C-alpha positions in Angstrom: 0.0 0.0 0.0 2.7 2.4 0.9 4.7 3.9 -2.1 7.6 6.3 -2.6 10.9 6.7 -0.8 12.0 9.1 1.8 14.9 11.2 0.6 17.1 12.9 3.1 20.2 15.0 2.6 23.4 13.6 4.0 26.4 15.4 5.5 27.5 18.5 3.6 26.2 21.9 2.6 22.6 22.9 3.1 20.6 22.3 -0.1 17.2 21.4 -1.3 15.9 17.8 -1.2 17.3 16.7 -4.6 19.5 13.6 -4.3 19.5 10.3 -2.6 22.6 10.8 -0.5 20.7 9.6 2.5 21.8 9.0 6.1 18.9 6.6 6.0 16.2 5.4 3.7 12.7 4.2 4.4 11.6 1.5 1.9 8.5 1.9 -0.1 6.9 -1.0 1.8 7.4 0.7 5.2 4.5 0.9 7.5 2.6 4.1 8.2 4.1 4.1 11.7 7.6 4.1 10.3 6.9 6.6 7.6 5.3 9.0 10.0 8.4 9.1 12.2 11.1 9.2 9.5 9.6 10.9 6.4 11.3 14.2 5.6 14.3 13.6 7.9 17.4 15.4 6.7 21.0 15.1 7.5 23.8 17.7 7.6 27.2 17.9 9.3 25.8 17.4 12.8 23.2 14.8 11.8 20.5 16.3 14.0 17.8 13.8 15.1 15.2 16.6 14.8 15.2 18.9 11.7 16.5 22.4 12.7 14.3 25.5 12.5 15.8 27.8 9.9 14.2 31.0 11.3 15.5 33.3 8.7 13.8 35.5 6.0 16.7 35.4 3.6 19.9 33.4 2.7 23.3 34.8 1.8 25.2 34.0 -1.5 28.8 33.0 -1.7 29.3 35.4 -4.5 27.4 37.5 -7.1 27.5 34.7 -9.7 25.9 32.2 -7.4 23.1 34.7 -6.6 22.5 35.2 -10.3 22.6 31.4 -10.9 20.1 30.8 -8.1 17.6 33.4 -9.4 18.0 32.0 -13.0 17.4 28.5 -11.9 20.8 27.3 -13.0 21.7 26.3 -9.4 19.4 24.8 -6.8 19.4 26.4 -3.3 17.8 28.8 -1.0 17.2 32.5 -1.7 14.3 33.8 0.4 12.0 31.9 2.7 8.8 32.9 0.8 10.4 30.9 -2.1 11.9 28.0 -0.2 13.1 27.2 3.3 14.8 24.0 4.6 12.5 23.6 7.6 9.4 24.0 5.4 10.8 21.8 2.7 11.4 19.0 5.1 7.7 19.1 6.1 6.7 19.2 2.4 8.8 16.2 1.6 7.4 14.3 4.6 3.8 14.8 3.6 4.5 14.1 -0.1 6.2 10.8 0.9 3.2 9.8 3.1 0.8 10.6 0.3 2.9 8.7 -2.3 3.4 11.9 -4.3 6.3 13.7 -5.8 6.5 17.0 -3.8 4.5 19.1 -1.5 3.9 22.8 -1.0 3.2 24.0 2.5 0.7 26.9 2.7 -0.3 29.4 5.4 -3.8 27.7 5.9 -5.9 25.0 4.3 -7.8 27.7 2.4 -4.5 29.1 1.1 -3.7 25.6 -0.2 -7.1 25.4 -1.9 -6.9 28.9 -3.4 -3.3 28.3 -4.7 -4.5 25.0 -6.3 -7.4 26.6 -8.1 -5.3 29.6 -9.1 -2.7 27.3 -10.6 -5.2 25.1 -12.5 -8.0 27.4 -13.6 -8.5 30.6 -15.6 -11.4 32.9 -16.5 -13.9 30.9 -18.5 -13.0 27.5 -16.9 -15.5 25.4 -15.0 -15.2 23.2 -11.9 -17.4 20.5 -10.6 -17.3 20.4 -6.8 -18.7 18.2 -4.0 -21.7 19.9 -2.5 -20.8 18.5 1.0 -17.6 20.5 1.3 -16.0 22.8 3.9 -18.1 26.0 4.0 -15.3 28.5 3.1 -14.4 26.3 0.1 -18.0 26.7 -1.2 -17.8 30.4 -0.5 -14.4 30.6 -2.4 -15.9 29.1 -5.5 -19.3 30.8 -5.5 -18.5 34.3 -4.1 -14.8 34.9 -4.9 -13.6 32.9 -7.9 -16.9 33.6 -9.7 -15.9 37.3 -9.8 -12.8 36.3 -11.8 -14.8 34.3 -14.4 -14.4 30.8 -12.9 -17.6 28.9 -13.0 -18.6 26.1 -10.7 -21.3 23.5 -10.3 -21.9 21.7 -6.9 -23.2 18.2 -7.0 -23.4 15.1 -4.8 -20.1 13.5 -5.9 -21.2 10.2 -4.3 -23.5 9.9 -7.3 -21.3 9.3 -10.4 -24.2 10.0 -12.7 -24.6 13.4 -11.2 -20.9 14.1 -11.7 -21.0 13.0 -15.3 -24.1 15.1 -15.9 -22.4 18.2 -14.4 -19.4 18.1 -16.7 -19.2 20.8 -19.4 -16.9 21.3 -22.3 -14.9 23.9 -20.3 -14.7 21.7 -17.1 -11.0 21.7 -16.0 -11.3 20.5 -12.4 -13.4 18.0 -10.4 -12.9 19.0 -6.8 -13.8 16.2 -4.3 -13.9 16.2 -0.5 -14.5 12.7 0.8 -15.8 12.1 3.4 -17.7 15.3 2.8 -17.8 18.0 5.4 -19.9 17.8 7.6 -22.3 15.1 6.4 -19.6 12.5 5.8 -21.0 11.4 2.4 -18.3 9.3 0.6 -17.3 9.5 -3.0 -15.6 6.8 -5.1 -12.3 8.3 -5.9 -11.2 5.7 -8.5 -14.4 6.1 -10.4 -14.4 9.9 -10.4 -10.7 9.9 -11.4 -11.5 7.7 -14.4 -14.3 10.0 -15.4 -12.0 13.0 -15.1 -9.4 11.4 -17.3 -12.0 10.5 -19.9 -13.1 14.2 -19.9 -9.6 15.7 -19.9 -10.1 17.3 -16.5 -8.0 17.1 -13.4 -9.2 15.7 -10.0 -8.3 17.6 -6.8 -9.1 15.8 -3.5 -9.3 17.3 -0.1 -8.0 14.5 2.1 -8.1 16.3 5.4 -10.6 14.1 7.1 -8.7 10.9 6.3 -5.0 11.8 6.2 -2.6 9.7 4.1 -2.6 7.1 6.8 -6.2 6.1 6.0 -6.6 7.2 2.4 -4.2 7.9 -0.5 -6.1 9.7 -3.3 -3.1 9.9 -5.6 -2.9 6.1 -5.7 -6.6 6.1 -6.6 -6.1 8.4 -9.6 -6.3 11.9 -8.2 -4.0 14.5 -9.7 -3.6 16.8 -6.7 -4.3 16.4 -2.9 -4.8 19.2 -0.4 -4.9 19.1 3.4 -5.6 21.5 6.2 -2.5 20.9 8.2 -4.4 22.5 11.1 -6.3 19.2 11.6 -5.0 15.6 12.0 -1.6 16.1 10.4 -0.6 18.6 13.1 -2.9 17.1 15.6 -2.5 19.5 18.5 -4.7 22.5 17.7 -1.8 24.9 17.9 -1.0 25.6 14.2 -2.9 26.9 11.2 -1.6 25.6 7.9 -2.3 23.8 4.7 -0.4 21.7 2.1 -0.7 20.7 -1.5 0.8 17.4 -2.9 1.4 16.9 -6.6 2.6 14.0 -8.7 5.4 15.3 -10.9 8.0 18.0 -11.2 6.3 20.0 -14.0 3.2 20.4 -11.9 5.3 21.2 -8.8 7.1 24.0 -10.7 3.8 25.5 -11.8 2.3 25.4 -8.4 5.5 26.7 -6.7 5.5 29.8 -9.0 1.8 30.5 -8.2 2.4 30.0 -4.4 5.4 32.3 -4.4 3.5 35.1 -6.0 0.3 34.7 -3.9 2.5 34.6 -0.9 0.5 32.3 1.3 3.4 30.3 2.6 3.9 28.5 5.9 6.6 29.9 8.2 9.4 27.8 9.5 8.2 27.6 13.1 4.8 26.3 12.2 6.4 23.9 9.8 8.6 22.5 12.6 5.5 22.1 14.8 3.5 20.2 12.1 6.4 18.0 11.3 6.8 17.1 15.0 3.0 16.3 15.1 3.3 14.0 12.1 5.7 11.8 13.9 2.8 10.5 16.0 0.2 10.6 13.2 -0.1 6.9 12.6 -0.6 6.0 16.2 -2.9 8.9 16.8 -5.1 7.9 13.8 -5.3 4.3 15.2 -6.7 5.7 18.5 -9.0 8.2 16.7 -10.5 5.3 14.7 -11.0 3.1 17.8 -12.6 5.9 19.7 -14.7 7.1 16.8 -16.2 3.6 16.3 -17.0 3.3 20.0 -18.7 6.7 20.1 -20.6 6.2 16.8 -22.0 2.8 18.0 -23.1 4.4 21.3 -24.9 7.2 19.5 -26.5 4.9 16.9 -28.1 2.9 19.8 -29.2 6.0 21.8 -33.0 6.7 21.9 -32.5 10.5 21.6 -30.5 10.1 18.3 -32.4 10.2 15.0 -29.5 9.0 12.8 -25.7 8.7 12.7 -23.3 9.0 9.8 -19.9 7.5 10.4 -17.8 5.7 7.7 -17.2 2.7 10.0 -20.8 1.9 10.6 -22.4 -0.6 8.2 -25.5 1.7 8.2 -23.6 4.4 6.3 -25.1 4.7 2.8 -21.6 4.5 1.2 -20.1 2.0 3.6 -18.9 -0.2 0.7 -17.0 2.7 -0.8 -15.2 3.4 2.4 -14.3 -0.3 2.7 -12.8 -0.2 -0.8 -10.6 3.0 -0.5 -10.0 3.7 3.1 -7.8 1.9 5.7 -9.9 3.1 8.6 -13.0 5.3 9.3 -11.2 8.2 11.1 -13.0 10.1 13.9 -15.6 12.4 12.4 -19.2 11.7 13.3 -22.4 13.5 12.0 -25.6 12.9 13.8 -29.1 14.3 14.0 -30.8 14.4 17.4 -34.5 13.9 18.0 -35.7 17.4 18.7 -33.6 19.0 16.0 -31.6 22.2 16.7 -33.0 22.8 20.2 -31.9 19.3 21.2 -28.5 19.9 19.7 -28.1 23.1 21.6 -29.0 21.3 24.8 -26.3 18.6 24.2 -23.6 21.0 23.1 -24.2 23.3 26.1 -24.2 20.3 28.4 -21.0 18.5 27.6 -18.2 18.6 30.1 -15.3 16.7 28.6 -16.0 17.4 25.0 -15.2 21.0 23.9 -17.7 23.2 22.1 -15.4 24.5 19.3 -14.9 24.4 15.6 -12.1 22.6 13.8 -11.2 18.9 14.1 -8.4 16.4 14.2 -6.8 17.4 17.5 -6.2 15.1 20.4 -9.2 16.6 22.2 -12.9 15.8 21.3 -14.7 18.8 19.7 -18.5 19.2 19.1 -20.1 21.9 17.0 -23.1 23.0 15.0 -22.3 23.3 11.3 -25.4 25.3 10.2 -24.6 28.2 12.5 -20.8 27.8 12.7 -18.5 26.2 10.1 -21.0 26.2 7.2 -22.9 29.4 8.0 -21.2 31.3 5.2 -22.7 28.9 2.6 -26.2 30.3 3.1 -29.4 28.3 3.6 -29.8 27.2 -0.1 -26.3 25.8 -0.4 -26.7 24.0 3.0 -30.0 22.5 1.8 -28.4 21.3 -1.4 -25.7 19.6 0.7 -28.2 18.1 3.2 -26.8 20.1 6.1 -29.8 20.3 8.3 -30.3 22.8 11.2 -30.3 19.9 13.6 -27.0 18.3 12.4 -24.2 18.0 15.0 -20.6 17.2 14.1 -18.3 15.5 16.5 -14.5 15.2 16.1 -13.6 12.3 18.5 -10.3 12.8 20.2 -7.9 10.3 21.8 -9.3 10.5 25.4 -10.6 7.5 27.2 -13.6 6.3 25.1 -15.6 5.2 28.2 -15.3 8.7 29.6 -16.3 10.4 26.3 -19.4 8.2 26.1 -20.3 8.9 29.7 -20.1 12.7 28.9 -22.3 12.4 25.8 -24.7 10.2 27.7 -25.2 12.7 30.5 -25.6 15.5 27.9 -28.1 13.6 25.9 -30.1 12.9 29.1 -30.6 16.7 29.4 -32.7 16.7 26.2 -35.7 15.3 28.1 -35.2 17.6 31.0 -34.9 20.7 28.7 -38.1 19.7 26.9 -40.0 19.2 30.2 -38.8 22.6 31.5 -40.0 24.3 28.2 -43.4 22.7 28.5 -43.8 23.7 32.2 -42.9 27.4 31.3 -45.6 27.5 28.7 
């Protein structure tokens, strides 16, 4: 399952990841646990176990000719940290290796990664097909921002291959898929959509944030570009905002690097260091996230106050078979509708004690939030209706705490629904 090699610079002068003069190599068949720890490691004269933080804005040249050669591309090296930085590059290489891609580009946020990707791939007059269940600001970017620059978009249920095919137009350049979709956790068949994109001459971009490369590798399923919010599982500790793009070949990398350099949405060295440190525990964290997610989802599905639950690991999920085919685990995101709708959801979210009422996801702590009024409020009611984001939908990002204690917390919060309803009736 795991492809690619980890390339690390050996002793000698500081330079970009180019050769195979490694102090160690991780074989293509290495486990995700090993790749998470060693991907992106670099050497140097002192052979540091942890990649150094190159906290500098600019780099000196040995002479005028070298400076000219670097700017002309005749020599590879570092000029200015907006263009390339060793700490950032180590992180980029680590994630590219985990995804089985060629190279990565670290960005200042997940939205910066998405914006850079679309700016690199699309022009005025081009058309994109996009998952309707997608991160709210992604929808807003396509509909409210990119539309002003002549980029057209159509939002469809990408779990329905027929709907994707029907939405294609002669000027469709990109099929943008988020799977599982945010926040409804609808799942799309990446291999089938990739085949459709190739048939049409379009490129497929996949937001793999919910799964991480430990659980899903879109490039191996035919995707052309993968994006992540580094803020979520890859960092894992809710202390960094960042994003990343992974591409399959050098030509695409050079195109994307030029666009990112000019847009300027790059990730600083310190944040890169923190994310790279987080990635070292990614595989083992995802194992615990999956275990806890399944426990909590099974509890919620059996609870009398819960109308329905969507979780990739439950056989009741409408696209369960797709998940089994393309994912190595169900991750930890749960969508559920409570009996009593929004008011019931408010009661539960205001009553949790161990879970945190907060947006975002993928950290070590469990988070609970209300998409319609929070993360997806910017979409507007029509876009939410189209994506089946109901007012009563609650999204839970299950952390790595003790599962029994998480369940006990949710159980006591759910018990408040009946009490709140009785109180409301008595007041009337």
